[in-house]
PAZAPA-4460 file (N, C-alpha, C; in steps of 0.05 Angstrom, whole numbers, plus 32768, in hexadecimal, padded with zeros to 4 digits):
% residues 84
    n_x    n_y    n_z   ca_x   ca_y   ca_z    c_x    c_y    c_z   seq   type   mol
   8011   7FE8   8000   8000   8000   8000   8012   8019   8000     1      M     A
   800D   802C   7FEE   801D   8044   7FEC   8016   8057   8003     2      S     A
   8028   806B   8006   8023   8080   801B   8008   808E   8015     3      H     A
   8003   8093   7FFC   7FEA   80A1   7FF4   7FD2   8090   7FFC     4      T     A
   7FD3   8076   7FF7   7FBC   8065   7FFF   7FB9   8063   801D     5      E     A
   7FD0   8063   802B   7FCF   8062   8048   7FC1   807B   8053     6      I     A
   7FCA   8092   8049   7FBE   80AB   8052   7FA0   80AC   804C     7      I     A
   7F99   80A3   8034   7F7C   80A3   802C   7F6C   8090   803D     8      G     A
   7F78   8079   8043   7F6A   8065   8054   7F65   8070   8070     9      T     A
   7F7A   807B   807C   7F78   8087   8097   7F63   809D   8097    10      I     A
   7F64   80AF   8083   7F51   80C5   8081   7F35   80BA   807F    11      A     A
   7F30   80A6   806E   7F16   809B   806B   7F0B   808E   8085    12      A     A
   7F1D   8080   8093   7F15   8073   80AC   7F0E   8088   80C1    13      I     A
   7F1E   809D   80C4   7F19   80B2   80D8   7F00   80C2   80D2    14      L     A
   7EFD   80CB   80B9   7EE5   80DB   80B2   7ECB   80CB   80B3    15      T     A
   7ECD   80B1   80AD   7EB6   80A0   80AE   7EAE   8099   80CB    16      T     A
   7EC1   8091   80DB   7EBB   8089   80F6   7EB6   80A0   8109    17      T     A
   7EBC   80B8   8100   7EB7   80D0   8110   7E99   80D4   8117    18      A     A
   7E88   80C8   8107   7E6B   80CB   810C   7E60   80B7   8120    19      F     A
   7E6F   80A3   8126   7E65   808E   8139   7E5F   809A   8154    20      I     A
   7E71   80AA   8160   7E6B   80B5   817B   7E52   80C6   817B    21      P     A
   7E4E   80D6   8166   7E36   80E7   8164   7E1D   80D7   8162    22      Q     A
   7E1E   80C3   8151   7E06   80B2   814D   7DFF   80A3   8167    23      A     A
   7E13   8098   8175   7E0E   808A   818E   7E04   809D   81A3    24      L     A
   7E0F   80B5   81A5   7E06   80C9   81B8   7DE8   80D0   81B4    25      Q     A
   7DE1   80D5   819B   7DC5   80DC   8195   7DB3   80C4   819A    26      V     A
   7DBC   80AD   8193   7DAC   8095   8198   7DA6   8091   81B5    27      W     A
   7DBB   8094   81C6   7DB8   8090   81E3   7DA7   80A6   81F0    28      R     A
   7DAB   80BF   81E9   7D9E   80D5   81F7   7D85   80DF   81EA    29      T     A
   7D81   80D9   81D0   7D6A   80E4   81C1   7D6B   8103   81C0    30      R     A
   7D82   810F   81C6   7D84   812C   81C7   7D92   8135   81AD    31      H     A
   7D83   8146   819E   7D8E   8150   8184   7D8C   816E   8182    32      T     A
   7D85   817B   8198   7D80   8198   8197   7D99   81A8   818D    33      K     A
   7DB0   819F   8195   7DC9   81AE   818E   7DD5   81A5   8173    34      D     A
   7DC8   8193   8165   7DD2   818B   814B   7DC4   819C   8135    35      I     A
   7DD4   81A6   8123   7DCA   81B7   810E   7DBD   81A7   80F8    36      S     A
   7DA4   81AB   80F4   7D95   819D   80DF   7DA1   81A4   80C3    37      L     A
   7DA6   81BE   80BF   7DB1   81C7   80A6   7DCC   81BA   80A0    38      G     A
   7DDD   81B9   80B3   7DF8   81AE   80AF   7DF6   8190   80A8    39      M     A
   7DE6   8181   80B7   7DE4   8165   80B2   7DD6   815F   8098    40      Y     A
   7DC3   816F   8090   7DB5   816C   8076   7DC9   8171   805F    41      A     A
   7DD8   8187   8061   7DEB   818D   804C   7E02   8178   804B    42      M     A
   7E0C   8170   8063   7E21   815D   8064   7E19   8142   8058    43      F     A
   7E01   8139   8060   7DF7   811F   8057   7DF3   8120   8038    44      T     A
   7DE9   8136   802E   7DE6   8139   8011   7E01   8138   8003    45      T     A
   7E15   8146   800F   7E30   8146   8004   7E3C   812A   8004    46      G     A
   7E38   811B   8019   7E43   8100   801B   7E35   80EE   8006    47      V     A
   7E1B   80F2   8002   7E0C   80E2   7FEE   7E18   80E8   7FD2    48      A     A
   7E1F   8101   7FCD   7E2B   8108   7FB3   7E47   80FC   7FB1    49      L     A
   7E57   80FC   7FC6   7E71   80EF   7FC6   7E6E   80D1   7FC0    50      W     A
   7E59   80C5   7FCB   7E54   80A9   7FC6   7E4D   80A5   7FA8    51      L     A
   7E3C   80B6   7F9D   7E36   80B4   7F81   7E4F   80B8   7F70    52      A     A
   7E60   80CA   7F77   7E79   80CF   7F69   7E8A   80B6   7F6A    53      Y     A
   7E8D   80A9   7F81   7E9C   8091   7F83   7E91   807B   7F72    54      G     A
   7E76   8079   7F71   7E69   8064   7F61   7E6F   806A   7F43    55      I     A
   7E6D   8083   7F3B   7E73   808A   7F1F   7E90   8083   7F17    56      L     A
   7EA2   8086   7F2B   7EBE   8080   7F26   7EC5   8063   7F2A    57      L     A
   7EB2   8054   7F35   7EB7   8038   7F3E   7ECF   8037   7F51    58      S     A
   7ECF   804B   7F64   7EE5   804C   7F77   7EDB   8041   7F92    59      S     A
   7EE3   8028   7F98   7ED9   801B   7FB0   7EE1   802A   7FCA    60      W     A
   7EF9   8036   7FCC   7EFE   8044   7FE5   7EEB   805C   7FEA    61      P     A
   7EE4   806A   7FD4   7ED1   8080   7FD7   7EB5   8075   7FDC    62      I     A
   7EAE   8060   7FCF   7E93   8054   7FD3   7E90   804A   7FF0    63      I     A
   7EA3   803B   7FF9   7EA1   8030   8014   7EA1   8045   802A    64      I     A
   7EB4   8058   8029   7EB6   806C   803D   7E9D   807E   803E    65      A     A
   7E94   8086   8026   7E7C   8098   8026   7E62   8089   802A    66      N     A
   7E61   806F   8023   7E49   805F   8029   7E45   805D   8047    67      G     A
   7E5B   8057   8055   7E59   8055   8073   7E54   8070   807F    68      I     A
   7E61   8085   8075   7E5D   80A0   8080   7E40   80A8   807B    69      T     A
   7E35   80A2   8064   7E19   80A9   805E   7E06   809B   8071    70      L     A
   7E0C   8082   8077   7DFB   8073   808A   7DFC   8080   80A5    71      L     A
   7E14   8087   80AF   7E16   8093   80CA   7E0B   80AF   80CB    72      L     A
   7E12   80C0   80B8   7E08   80DB   80B8   7DEA   80DC   80B3    73      A     A
   7DE1   80CA   80A2   7DC4   80C8   809D   7DB5   80BF   80B5    74      G     A
   7DC1   80AE   80C5   7DB5   80A5   80DE   7DB2   80BC   80F2    75      T     A
   7DC7   80CC   80F4   7DC5   80E4   8106   7DB0   80F7   80FB    76      V     A
   7DB0   80FC   80E1   7D9C   810E   80D5   7D80   8103   80DA    77      L     A
   7D7C   80E9   80D6   7D62   80DE   80DC   7D59   80E0   80F8    78      G     A
   7D6C   80DC   810B   7D66   80E0   8127   7D60   80FD   812E    79      M     A
   7D6E   810F   8121   7D69   812C   8125   7D4C   8132   811D    80      K     A
   7D44   8128   8106   7D28   812D   80FD   7D14   811F   810F    81      L     A
   7D1A   8107   8118   7D07   80F8   8129   7D05   8104   8145    82      K     A
   7D1B   810B   8151   7D1B   8112   816E   7D18   8130   8173    83      F     A
   7D19   8140   815D   7D16   815D   8161   7CF9   8166   8164    84      S     A
***
């Protein structure tokens, strides 16, 4: 694995798993008042577009990272809409 691939892999892991603590916190507390609906709506849309871009390029690293991120960010967005 090249240095470029290592950096990309670490970046994908960190940016993808960064949503796990937020999703767990909201799931446990059902508290979403301090989460910005606009930010999560725009972010989730952006991630969906990155996923589409990865699919168009047939780039599995982009597809996997953004598919997981879309699932996690979409979960937080869904809980924001449900619990607000």
